[in-house]
C-alpha positions as CSV (number, residue, x, y, z in Angstrom):
1,M,135.0,72.8,34.6
2,E,131.9,74.0,35.7
3,E,131.4,73.3,39.5
4,K,129.3,69.8,40.3
5,S,127.4,69.1,43.4
6,S,128.5,66.4,45.9
7,S,126.0,63.9,44.8
8,Y,128.4,63.0,41.7
9,S,130.9,59.5,41.1
10,A,134.1,60.2,39.5
11,I,136.0,58.8,36.7
12,I,139.5,59.0,37.3
13,E,142.2,58.6,34.2
14,I,145.7,58.1,35.5
15,R,148.3,58.1,32.5
16,A,152.1,57.7,33.1
17,G,154.2,60.5,31.6
18,A,158.1,61.2,31.7
19,G,160.0,58.5,33.4
20,G,159.3,55.4,31.4
21,D,158.7,52.3,33.5
22,E,159.3,54.3,36.6
23,A,156.5,56.4,35.8
24,A,154.1,53.4,35.0
25,L,155.2,52.0,38.2
26,F,154.0,55.2,40.0
27,A,150.9,55.0,38.3
28,A,149.9,52.1,39.9
29,D,150.7,53.4,43.0
30,L,148.5,56.3,42.5
31,Y,145.8,54.1,41.7
32,K,146.5,52.1,44.9
33,M,146.7,55.5,47.1
34,Y,143.3,56.4,45.6
35,S,141.8,53.0,45.7
36,K,142.6,53.1,49.5
37,Y,141.2,56.4,49.8
38,A,138.1,55.3,48.2
39,E,137.7,52.5,50.5
40,S,138.3,54.1,53.7
41,Q,135.3,56.6,52.7
42,G,132.9,53.9,52.2
43,W,133.3,54.2,48.1
44,Q,133.7,51.2,45.6
45,T,136.3,51.7,43.2
46,K,135.7,50.0,39.8
47,P,138.6,49.8,36.5
48,L,137.2,50.8,33.4
49,D,140.1,50.3,31.4
50,S,143.7,49.8,31.7
51,H,147.0,49.0,29.5
52,A,149.5,47.6,32.1
53,I,153.1,47.1,31.8
54,G,154.6,43.3,32.7
55,I,156.7,44.7,36.1
56,G,153.3,45.9,37.9
57,G,152.9,49.3,36.3
58,F,150.3,50.9,34.2
59,K,150.9,53.0,31.1
60,E,147.0,54.0,31.9
61,I,144.3,53.4,34.0
62,I,140.9,54.4,34.1
63,F,138.3,53.8,36.8
64,E,135.4,54.7,38.7
65,I,134.9,55.8,42.3
66,K,131.3,55.0,43.1
67,G,129.7,57.5,45.5
68,D,129.6,61.3,46.7
69,S,133.4,61.3,45.4
70,Y,133.7,63.7,43.2
71,D,133.4,66.7,45.3
72,K,136.1,65.7,47.3
73,I,138.7,64.4,44.6
74,K,138.4,67.0,42.0
75,H,141.3,68.9,42.9
76,E,143.6,65.6,42.2
77,G,143.6,66.6,38.5
78,G,147.1,67.6,37.0
79,V,150.6,66.3,36.8
80,H,152.1,64.5,39.6
81,R,155.9,64.4,40.0
82,V,157.8,61.6,41.9
83,Q,161.4,61.7,42.9
84,R,162.7,58.9,44.2
85,I,165.1,56.0,43.9
86,P,163.5,53.0,41.1
87,E,163.5,49.5,42.6
88,T,165.7,48.8,39.1
89,E,168.4,51.6,39.8
90,K,171.4,50.0,40.7
91,S,173.8,52.9,41.4
92,G,171.0,54.7,43.8
93,R,170.4,57.6,41.6
94,V,167.1,59.5,42.4
95,H,165.1,59.9,39.4
96,T,162.0,62.2,38.4
97,S,159.1,61.0,36.5
98,T,155.5,62.3,36.1
99,V,152.1,60.9,36.0
100,S,149.0,63.1,34.8
101,V,146.0,62.1,36.7
102,A,142.1,63.7,35.5
103,V,139.4,63.5,37.4
104,L,135.9,63.9,35.6
105,P,132.7,63.8,37.4
106,K,130.3,60.6,35.8
107,P,127.0,62.1,34.2
108,K,123.7,61.4,35.4
109,K,121.9,59.6,32.7
110,Q,119.7,62.5,32.1
111,E,122.6,64.7,31.6
112,I,124.2,63.1,28.4
113,K,121.9,61.7,25.6
114,I,124.1,59.4,23.0
115,R,122.3,58.2,20.0
116,T,123.5,54.6,18.8
117,D,123.7,56.2,15.3
118,E,126.3,58.3,16.7
119,L,128.2,55.4,17.5
120,K,131.2,53.5,15.9
121,I,131.8,50.2,18.0
122,D,134.6,48.0,17.0
123,Y,135.5,44.3,19.0
124,F,138.9,43.1,19.4
125,K,141.0,41.0,21.4
126,S,142.1,42.0,24.7
127,S,145.7,42.4,25.7
128,G,148.1,41.8,28.4
129,P,151.4,43.2,29.3
130,G,153.7,43.4,26.0
131,G,150.6,43.2,23.6
132,Q,150.3,39.6,23.6
133,N,146.4,38.7,23.4
134,V,145.0,37.3,26.4
135,N,141.5,36.4,25.2
136,K,140.7,34.3,22.6
137,R,137.4,36.3,21.8
138,E,136.7,39.5,21.0
139,T,136.0,40.8,24.2
140,A,137.3,44.4,24.5
141,V,135.4,47.4,22.8
142,R,136.4,50.3,21.1
143,I,133.8,53.0,20.7
144,T,134.1,56.2,18.5
145,H,131.6,59.1,19.1
146,L,131.2,60.2,15.5
147,P,130.1,64.1,16.2
148,T,133.0,64.7,18.7
149,G,135.5,62.3,17.3
150,I,135.9,61.0,21.1
151,V,137.8,57.6,20.9
152,V,137.2,55.3,24.3
153,A,138.0,51.8,24.8
154,S,137.6,49.0,27.4
155,Q,139.1,45.6,28.1
156,T,139.3,44.9,31.8
157,E,136.1,42.4,31.8
158,R,135.7,39.1,30.3
159,N,132.5,39.5,28.4
160,Q,131.5,41.9,25.4
161,L,128.7,43.8,27.5
162,Q,130.3,44.5,30.6
163,N,133.4,46.0,28.5
164,K,130.9,47.9,26.3
165,E,129.3,49.3,29.5
166,N,132.7,50.5,30.7
167,A,133.2,52.3,27.5
168,M,129.8,54.0,27.8
169,A,130.5,55.2,31.1
170,I,134.1,56.8,30.0
171,L,132.3,58.4,26.9
172,S,129.9,59.9,28.8
173,A,131.9,61.7,31.0
174,K,134.3,62.7,28.3
175,I,131.7,64.1,26.3
176,L,130.6,66.0,29.5
177,E,133.8,67.2,29.7
178,K,134.1,68.7,26.2
179,K,130.9,70.2,26.6
180,E,131.9,72.3,29.7
181,Q,135.2,73.3,28.1
182,E,133.4,74.4,25.0
183,S,130.9,76.9,27.3
184,I,134.3,77.7,29.6
185,E,135.8,78.8,25.8
186,K,133.0,81.2,25.7
187,L,133.7,82.6,29.2
188,G,136.8,85.3,29.6
189,G,138.8,86.7,32.2
190,K,140.0,85.2,35.9
191,R,137.2,82.7,35.4
192,K,138.4,80.8,32.1
193,E,142.3,81.0,33.7
194,Q,140.9,79.1,36.8
195,I,138.7,76.3,35.2
196,G,141.0,76.2,32.0
197,K,142.3,73.0,30.1
198,A,145.5,74.1,31.5
199,M,144.7,72.4,34.7
200,R,145.2,69.0,33.3
201,A,149.0,70.0,31.8
202,E,149.9,71.9,35.3
203,K,152.2,70.2,37.9
204,I,150.2,70.1,40.9
205,R,152.2,67.8,43.4
206,T,155.9,66.7,43.9
207,Y,156.5,63.3,46.1
208,N,159.6,63.8,47.4
209,F,160.6,60.1,48.8
210,P,164.2,60.7,50.0
211,Q,163.1,63.7,51.9
212,D,160.0,62.1,53.0
213,R,157.7,64.7,51.8
214,I,154.8,65.6,49.5
215,T,154.2,69.2,48.2
216,D,151.2,70.8,46.7
217,H,152.6,73.4,44.5
218,R,149.4,75.3,44.4
219,I,149.0,76.2,47.7
220,K,152.6,75.6,48.7
221,K,152.1,73.6,51.4
222,S,154.3,70.5,52.0
223,W,153.0,67.4,54.4
224,H,155.6,64.8,55.7
225,G,154.9,60.7,56.4
226,I,154.7,60.3,52.1
227,E,154.3,56.2,52.9
228,E,151.0,56.8,55.1
229,I,149.9,59.3,52.7
230,M,150.6,56.8,49.6
231,S,149.0,54.0,51.8
232,G,145.1,56.2,51.4
233,K,145.6,58.5,54.2
234,L,144.9,61.4,51.8
235,D,142.2,63.2,54.5
236,K,144.5,65.9,55.5
237,I,145.6,67.0,52.1
238,I,142.3,66.9,50.8
239,S,140.6,68.6,53.3
240,T,143.3,71.7,53.1
241,L,142.8,71.9,49.6
242,S,139.1,71.8,49.7
243,K,139.5,75.2,52.0
244,Q,142.2,76.7,49.9
245,L,141.0,75.9,46.6
246,G,137.0,76.2,47.2
247,S,134.8,73.1,47.5
């Protein structure tokens, strides 16, 4: 993705990958980690959409970090792998699970113009863990952007208008990402390799709980004190990545 100035807020998507419930639980752990890091930086966190499971995890959660956050956390995008003994594992066997993280800049209003006649908007009842309806009114919103085929949704708020605003924030970020990817496709050589779409599918980091170690595979560096890092103390990792991968 093209470089953005530090004045952008960030929209982060966290999705559970391989590993079932354990992956969903780790998705929730990453959400807490980024939320606590944001709080330490004086940034506000706002959930935009989520799909929770009954045991406290997320199949997916999308949230905004308001403030000059994108430039600092843009290197968090990729596949995060966790190795630990799940709470539900009685035999004490270490499981490996994966979670994908995408970090998008939130466009400025003047950057993305979305026409109302380009949108298909559907309203439905929001659902909780297990798929049961938790709201009798159709407050959840799904928006399809007809020119690109991008579909987004939000059901985190209790009223339609706020969910529509959340969905539009996600949509504008995804349209900007798509436009930038199209411009990347026109580039050749190393620049394209560095900023291409593969970064989202690439395994960037392993969280090894039994060995109290986090390893970032891009810069081949490890840190200990995993519980402290998971509590939001990300400064040393983020500053190292900025120096090694570029600000």
